[in-house]
mmCIF file of the N, C-alpha and C atoms, coordinates in Angstrom:
data_MODEL
# 
_entry.id   MODEL 
# 
loop_
_atom_site.group_PDB 
_atom_site.id 
_atom_site.type_symbol 
_atom_site.label_atom_id 
_atom_site.label_alt_id 
_atom_site.label_comp_id 
_atom_site.label_asym_id 
_atom_site.label_entity_id 
_atom_site.label_seq_id 
_atom_site.pdbx_PDB_ins_code 
_atom_site.Cartn_x 
_atom_site.Cartn_y 
_atom_site.Cartn_z 
_atom_site.occupancy 
_atom_site.B_iso_or_equiv 
_atom_site.pdbx_formal_charge 
_atom_site.auth_seq_id 
_atom_site.auth_comp_id 
_atom_site.auth_asym_id 
_atom_site.auth_atom_id 
_atom_site.pdbx_PDB_model_num 
ATOM 1   N N  . MET A 1 1  ? 81.130  98.272  105.392 1.00 0.00 ? 1  MET A N  1 
ATOM 2   C CA . MET A 1 1  ? 82.334  97.719  105.977 1.00 0.00 ? 1  MET A CA 1 
ATOM 3   C C  . MET A 1 1  ? 82.515  98.356  107.396 1.00 0.00 ? 1  MET A C  1 
ATOM 4   N N  . PRO A 1 2  ? 82.704  97.551  108.393 1.00 0.00 ? 2  PRO A N  1 
ATOM 5   C CA . PRO A 1 2  ? 82.877  98.068  109.748 1.00 0.00 ? 2  PRO A CA 1 
ATOM 6   C C  . PRO A 1 2  ? 84.224  98.720  109.890 1.00 0.00 ? 2  PRO A C  1 
ATOM 7   N N  . PRO A 1 3  ? 84.318  99.706  110.825 1.00 0.00 ? 3  PRO A N  1 
ATOM 8   C CA . PRO A 1 3  ? 85.622  100.319 111.075 1.00 0.00 ? 3  PRO A CA 1 
ATOM 9   C C  . PRO A 1 3  ? 86.623  99.308  111.592 1.00 0.00 ? 3  PRO A C  1 
ATOM 10  N N  . ILE A 1 4  ? 87.896  99.472  111.265 1.00 0.00 ? 4  ILE A N  1 
ATOM 11  C CA . ILE A 1 4  ? 88.934  98.521  111.693 1.00 0.00 ? 4  ILE A CA 1 
ATOM 12  C C  . ILE A 1 4  ? 88.997  98.385  113.204 1.00 0.00 ? 4  ILE A C  1 
ATOM 13  N N  . GLU A 1 5  ? 88.717  99.418  113.969 1.00 0.00 ? 5  GLU A N  1 
ATOM 14  C CA . GLU A 1 5  ? 88.777  99.353  115.422 1.00 0.00 ? 5  GLU A CA 1 
ATOM 15  C C  . GLU A 1 5  ? 87.760  98.377  115.966 1.00 0.00 ? 5  GLU A C  1 
ATOM 16  N N  . SER A 1 6  ? 86.648  98.141  115.255 1.00 0.00 ? 6  SER A N  1 
ATOM 17  C CA . SER A 1 6  ? 85.592  97.255  115.787 1.00 0.00 ? 6  SER A CA 1 
ATOM 18  C C  . SER A 1 6  ? 85.871  95.777  115.421 1.00 0.00 ? 6  SER A C  1 
ATOM 19  N N  . LEU A 1 7  ? 86.827  95.511  114.599 1.00 0.00 ? 7  LEU A N  1 
ATOM 20  C CA . LEU A 1 7  ? 87.139  94.113  114.153 1.00 0.00 ? 7  LEU A CA 1 
ATOM 21  C C  . LEU A 1 7  ? 87.919  93.434  115.250 1.00 0.00 ? 7  LEU A C  1 
ATOM 22  N N  . ALA A 1 8  ? 87.654  92.118  115.454 1.00 0.00 ? 8  ALA A N  1 
ATOM 23  C CA . ALA A 1 8  ? 88.405  91.324  116.375 1.00 0.00 ? 8  ALA A CA 1 
ATOM 24  C C  . ALA A 1 8  ? 89.776  90.934  115.744 1.00 0.00 ? 8  ALA A C  1 
ATOM 25  N N  . PRO A 1 9  ? 90.786  90.833  116.561 1.00 0.00 ? 9  PRO A N  1 
ATOM 26  C CA . PRO A 1 9  ? 92.092  90.402  115.996 1.00 0.00 ? 9  PRO A CA 1 
ATOM 27  C C  . PRO A 1 9  ? 92.035  88.973  115.475 1.00 0.00 ? 9  PRO A C  1 
ATOM 28  N N  . PRO A 1 10 ? 92.831  88.610  114.514 1.00 0.00 ? 10 PRO A N  1 
ATOM 29  C CA . PRO A 1 10 ? 92.769  87.241  113.949 1.00 0.00 ? 10 PRO A CA 1 
ATOM 30  C C  . PRO A 1 10 ? 93.104  86.207  114.977 1.00 0.00 ? 10 PRO A C  1 
ATOM 31  N N  . ALA A 1 11 ? 92.553  85.058  114.810 1.00 0.00 ? 11 ALA A N  1 
ATOM 32  C CA . ALA A 1 11 ? 92.803  83.913  115.795 1.00 0.00 ? 11 ALA A CA 1 
ATOM 33  C C  . ALA A 1 11 ? 94.248  83.485  115.673 1.00 0.00 ? 11 ALA A C  1 
ATOM 34  N N  . ARG A 1 12 ? 94.865  83.210  116.823 1.00 0.00 ? 12 ARG A N  1 
ATOM 35  C CA . ARG A 1 12 ? 96.248  82.683  116.805 1.00 0.00 ? 12 ARG A CA 1 
ATOM 36  C C  . ARG A 1 12 ? 96.225  81.219  116.581 1.00 0.00 ? 12 ARG A C  1 
ATOM 37  N N  . SER A 1 13 ? 97.088  80.742  115.693 1.00 0.00 ? 13 SER A N  1 
ATOM 38  C CA . SER A 1 13 ? 97.245  79.316  115.493 1.00 0.00 ? 13 SER A CA 1 
ATOM 39  C C  . SER A 1 13 ? 98.696  79.031  115.274 1.00 0.00 ? 13 SER A C  1 
ATOM 40  N N  . PRO A 1 14 ? 99.108  77.787  115.441 1.00 0.00 ? 14 PRO A N  1 
ATOM 41  C CA . PRO A 1 14 ? 100.526 77.419  115.284 1.00 0.00 ? 14 PRO A CA 1 
ATOM 42  C C  . PRO A 1 14 ? 100.980 77.774  113.813 1.00 0.00 ? 14 PRO A C  1 
ATOM 43  N N  . TRP A 1 15 ? 100.120 77.531  112.894 1.00 0.00 ? 15 TRP A N  1 
ATOM 44  C CA . TRP A 1 15 ? 100.508 77.771  111.458 1.00 0.00 ? 15 TRP A CA 1 
ATOM 45  C C  . TRP A 1 15 ? 100.714 79.283  111.183 1.00 0.00 ? 15 TRP A C  1 
ATOM 46  N N  . ARG A 1 16 ? 99.811  80.098  111.800 1.00 0.00 ? 16 ARG A N  1 
ATOM 47  C CA . ARG A 1 16 ? 99.895  81.547  111.580 1.00 0.00 ? 16 ARG A CA 1 
ATOM 48  C C  . ARG A 1 16 ? 101.228 82.061  112.216 1.00 0.00 ? 16 ARG A C  1 
ATOM 49  N N  . THR A 1 17 ? 101.489 81.560  113.427 1.00 0.00 ? 17 THR A N  1 
ATOM 50  C CA . THR A 1 17 ? 102.757 81.955  114.135 1.00 0.00 ? 17 THR A CA 1 
ATOM 51  C C  . THR A 1 17 ? 103.985 81.529  113.350 1.00 0.00 ? 17 THR A C  1 
ATOM 52  N N  . LEU A 1 18 ? 103.964 80.316  112.824 1.00 0.00 ? 18 LEU A N  1 
ATOM 53  C CA . LEU A 1 18 ? 105.099 79.816  112.029 1.00 0.00 ? 18 LEU A CA 1 
ATOM 54  C C  . LEU A 1 18 ? 105.256 80.674  110.736 1.00 0.00 ? 18 LEU A C  1 
ATOM 55  N N  . GLY A 1 19 ? 104.156 81.003  110.120 1.00 0.00 ? 19 GLY A N  1 
ATOM 56  C CA . GLY A 1 19 ? 104.217 81.868  108.933 1.00 0.00 ? 19 GLY A CA 1 
ATOM 57  C C  . GLY A 1 19 ? 104.824 83.231  109.227 1.00 0.00 ? 19 GLY A C  1 
ATOM 58  N N  . LEU A 1 20 ? 104.417 83.803  110.321 1.00 0.00 ? 20 LEU A N  1 
ATOM 59  C CA . LEU A 1 20 ? 104.957 85.110  110.711 1.00 0.00 ? 20 LEU A CA 1 
ATOM 60  C C  . LEU A 1 20 ? 106.447 85.045  111.070 1.00 0.00 ? 20 LEU A C  1 
ATOM 61  N N  . VAL A 1 21 ? 106.855 83.936  111.700 1.00 0.00 ? 21 VAL A N  1 
ATOM 62  C CA . VAL A 1 21 ? 108.303 83.770  112.026 1.00 0.00 ? 21 VAL A CA 1 
ATOM 63  C C  . VAL A 1 21 ? 109.078 83.616  110.715 1.00 0.00 ? 21 VAL A C  1 
ATOM 64  N N  . VAL A 1 22 ? 108.561 82.870  109.743 1.00 0.00 ? 22 VAL A N  1 
ATOM 65  C CA . VAL A 1 22 ? 109.229 82.683  108.464 1.00 0.00 ? 22 VAL A CA 1 
ATOM 66  C C  . VAL A 1 22 ? 109.342 84.031  107.740 1.00 0.00 ? 22 VAL A C  1 
ATOM 67  N N  . LEU A 1 23 ? 108.326 84.779  107.747 1.00 0.00 ? 23 LEU A N  1 
ATOM 68  C CA . LEU A 1 23 ? 108.348 86.120  107.064 1.00 0.00 ? 23 LEU A CA 1 
ATOM 69  C C  . LEU A 1 23 ? 109.352 87.023  107.763 1.00 0.00 ? 23 LEU A C  1 
ATOM 70  N N  . ARG A 1 24 ? 109.416 87.015  109.070 1.00 0.00 ? 24 ARG A N  1 
ATOM 71  C CA . ARG A 1 24 ? 110.404 87.836  109.785 1.00 0.00 ? 24 ARG A CA 1 
ATOM 72  C C  . ARG A 1 24 ? 111.822 87.426  109.432 1.00 0.00 ? 24 ARG A C  1 
ATOM 73  N N  . CYS A 1 25 ? 112.035 86.149  109.426 1.00 0.00 ? 25 CYS A N  1 
ATOM 74  C CA . CYS A 1 25 ? 113.413 85.628  109.072 1.00 0.00 ? 25 CYS A CA 1 
ATOM 75  C C  . CYS A 1 25 ? 113.788 85.997  107.660 1.00 0.00 ? 25 CYS A C  1 
ATOM 76  N N  . TYR A 1 26 ? 112.855 85.900  106.725 1.00 0.00 ? 26 TYR A N  1 
ATOM 77  C CA . TYR A 1 26 ? 113.077 86.306  105.340 1.00 0.00 ? 26 TYR A CA 1 
ATOM 78  C C  . TYR A 1 26 ? 113.457 87.839  105.266 1.00 0.00 ? 26 TYR A C  1 
ATOM 79  N N  . LEU A 1 27 ? 112.696 88.643  105.989 1.00 0.00 ? 27 LEU A N  1 
ATOM 80  C CA . LEU A 1 27 ? 112.918 90.064  105.973 1.00 0.00 ? 27 LEU A CA 1 
ATOM 81  C C  . LEU A 1 27 ? 114.353 90.360  106.577 1.00 0.00 ? 27 LEU A C  1 
ATOM 82  N N  . LEU A 1 28 ? 114.665 89.707  107.644 1.00 0.00 ? 28 LEU A N  1 
ATOM 83  C CA . LEU A 1 28 ? 115.993 89.879  108.281 1.00 0.00 ? 28 LEU A CA 1 
ATOM 84  C C  . LEU A 1 28 ? 117.089 89.463  107.324 1.00 0.00 ? 28 LEU A C  1 
ATOM 85  N N  . ALA A 1 29 ? 116.927 88.360  106.638 1.00 0.00 ? 29 ALA A N  1 
ATOM 86  C CA . ALA A 1 29 ? 117.968 87.920  105.645 1.00 0.00 ? 29 ALA A CA 1 
ATOM 87  C C  . ALA A 1 29 ? 118.093 88.920  104.534 1.00 0.00 ? 29 ALA A C  1 
ATOM 88  N N  . ALA A 1 30 ? 116.991 89.454  104.075 1.00 0.00 ? 30 ALA A N  1 
ATOM 89  C CA . ALA A 1 30 ? 117.043 90.451  102.967 1.00 0.00 ? 30 ALA A CA 1 
ATOM 90  C C  . ALA A 1 30 ? 117.761 91.696  103.440 1.00 0.00 ? 30 ALA A C  1 
ATOM 91  N N  . VAL A 1 31 ? 117.498 92.174  104.650 1.00 0.00 ? 31 VAL A N  1 
ATOM 92  C CA . VAL A 1 31 ? 118.191 93.375  105.138 1.00 0.00 ? 31 VAL A CA 1 
ATOM 93  C C  . VAL A 1 31 ? 119.687 93.095  105.316 1.00 0.00 ? 31 VAL A C  1 
ATOM 94  N N  . ILE A 1 32 ? 120.035 91.977  105.786 1.00 0.00 ? 32 ILE A N  1 
ATOM 95  C CA . ILE A 1 32 ? 121.455 91.596  105.936 1.00 0.00 ? 32 ILE A CA 1 
ATOM 96  C C  . ILE A 1 32 ? 122.145 91.514  104.579 1.00 0.00 ? 32 ILE A C  1 
ATOM 97  N N  . ALA A 1 33 ? 121.485 90.937  103.568 1.00 0.00 ? 33 ALA A N  1 
ATOM 98  C CA . ALA A 1 33 ? 122.049 90.837  102.249 1.00 0.00 ? 33 ALA A CA 1 
ATOM 99  C C  . ALA A 1 33 ? 122.218 92.249  101.620 1.00 0.00 ? 33 ALA A C  1 
ATOM 100 N N  . LEU A 1 34 ? 121.250 93.128  101.803 1.00 0.00 ? 34 LEU A N  1 
ATOM 101 C CA . LEU A 1 34 ? 121.363 94.465  101.310 1.00 0.00 ? 34 LEU A CA 1 
ATOM 102 C C  . LEU A 1 34 ? 122.423 95.259  101.976 1.00 0.00 ? 34 LEU A C  1 
ATOM 103 N N  . ALA A 1 35 ? 122.623 95.070  103.260 1.00 0.00 ? 35 ALA A N  1 
ATOM 104 C CA . ALA A 1 35 ? 123.681 95.761  104.020 1.00 0.00 ? 35 ALA A CA 1 
ATOM 105 C C  . ALA A 1 35 ? 125.020 95.247  103.507 1.00 0.00 ? 35 ALA A C  1 
ATOM 106 N N  . ALA A 1 36 ? 125.167 93.937  103.360 1.00 0.00 ? 36 ALA A N  1 
ATOM 107 C CA . ALA A 1 36 ? 126.425 93.338  102.867 1.00 0.00 ? 36 ALA A CA 1 
ATOM 108 C C  . ALA A 1 36 ? 126.778 93.877  101.487 1.00 0.00 ? 36 ALA A C  1 
ATOM 109 N N  . ARG A 1 37 ? 125.806 93.943  100.650 1.00 0.00 ? 37 ARG A N  1 
ATOM 110 C CA . ARG A 1 37 ? 125.984 94.439  99.266  1.00 0.00 ? 37 ARG A CA 1 
ATOM 111 C C  . ARG A 1 37 ? 126.417 95.926  99.315  1.00 0.00 ? 37 ARG A C  1 
ATOM 112 N N  . ALA A 1 38 ? 125.768 96.738  100.181 1.00 0.00 ? 38 ALA A N  1 
ATOM 113 C CA . ALA A 1 38 ? 126.102 98.132  100.306 1.00 0.00 ? 38 ALA A CA 1 
ATOM 114 C C  . ALA A 1 38 ? 127.574 98.311  100.748 1.00 0.00 ? 38 ALA A C  1 
ATOM 115 N N  . VAL A 1 39 ? 128.013 97.471  101.703 1.00 0.00 ? 39 VAL A N  1 
ATOM 116 C CA . VAL A 1 39 ? 129.396 97.526  102.158 1.00 0.00 ? 39 VAL A CA 1 
ATOM 117 C C  . VAL A 1 39 ? 130.339 97.162  101.046 1.00 0.00 ? 39 VAL A C  1 
ATOM 118 N N  . GLN A 1 40 ? 129.998 96.144  100.259 1.00 0.00 ? 40 GLN A N  1 
ATOM 119 C CA . GLN A 1 40 ? 130.848 95.754  99.148  1.00 0.00 ? 40 GLN A CA 1 
ATOM 120 C C  . GLN A 1 40 ? 130.983 96.886  98.149  1.00 0.00 ? 40 GLN A C  1 
ATOM 121 N N  . ILE A 1 41 ? 129.877 97.518  97.812  1.00 0.00 ? 41 ILE A N  1 
ATOM 122 C CA . ILE A 1 41 ? 129.924 98.613  96.883  1.00 0.00 ? 41 ILE A CA 1 
ATOM 123 C C  . ILE A 1 41 ? 130.746 99.809  97.403  1.00 0.00 ? 41 ILE A C  1 
ATOM 124 N N  . ALA A 1 42 ? 130.550 100.116 98.726  1.00 0.00 ? 42 ALA A N  1 
ATOM 125 C CA . ALA A 1 42 ? 131.265 101.181 99.377  1.00 0.00 ? 42 ALA A CA 1 
ATOM 126 C C  . ALA A 1 42 ? 132.772 100.942 99.356  1.00 0.00 ? 42 ALA A C  1 
ATOM 127 N N  . LEU A 1 43 ? 133.175 99.684  99.528  1.00 0.00 ? 43 LEU A N  1 
ATOM 128 C CA . LEU A 1 43 ? 134.621 99.368  99.550  1.00 0.00 ? 43 LEU A CA 1 
ATOM 129 C C  . LEU A 1 43 ? 135.174 99.108  98.133  1.00 0.00 ? 43 LEU A C  1 
ATOM 130 N N  . GLY A 1 44 ? 134.301 99.089  97.146  1.00 0.00 ? 44 GLY A N  1 
ATOM 131 C CA . GLY A 1 44 ? 134.788 98.944  95.781  1.00 0.00 ? 44 GLY A CA 1 
ATOM 132 C C  . GLY A 1 44 ? 135.138 97.493  95.421  1.00 0.00 ? 44 GLY A C  1 
ATOM 133 N N  . THR A 1 45 ? 134.661 96.550  96.209  1.00 0.00 ? 45 THR A N  1 
ATOM 134 C CA . THR A 1 45 ? 135.002 95.138  95.888  1.00 0.00 ? 45 THR A CA 1 
ATOM 135 C C  . THR A 1 45 ? 133.870 94.400  95.225  1.00 0.00 ? 45 THR A C  1 
ATOM 136 N N  . GLY A 1 46 ? 132.826 95.116  94.881  1.00 0.00 ? 46 GLY A N  1 
ATOM 137 C CA . GLY A 1 46 ? 131.678 94.465  94.294  1.00 0.00 ? 46 GLY A CA 1 
ATOM 138 C C  . GLY A 1 46 ? 131.391 95.089  93.015  1.00 0.00 ? 46 GLY A C  1 
# 
């Protein structure tokens, strides 16, 4: 197996870009939900 430094980066395509945007939005939504839940627990309302 070649070293990772010698591999070419993956080709950019509209579908790959869309997939990455969707994953980032999902991650952001998960972080916001966790933060909201932590605030609820800290305030004793959850």
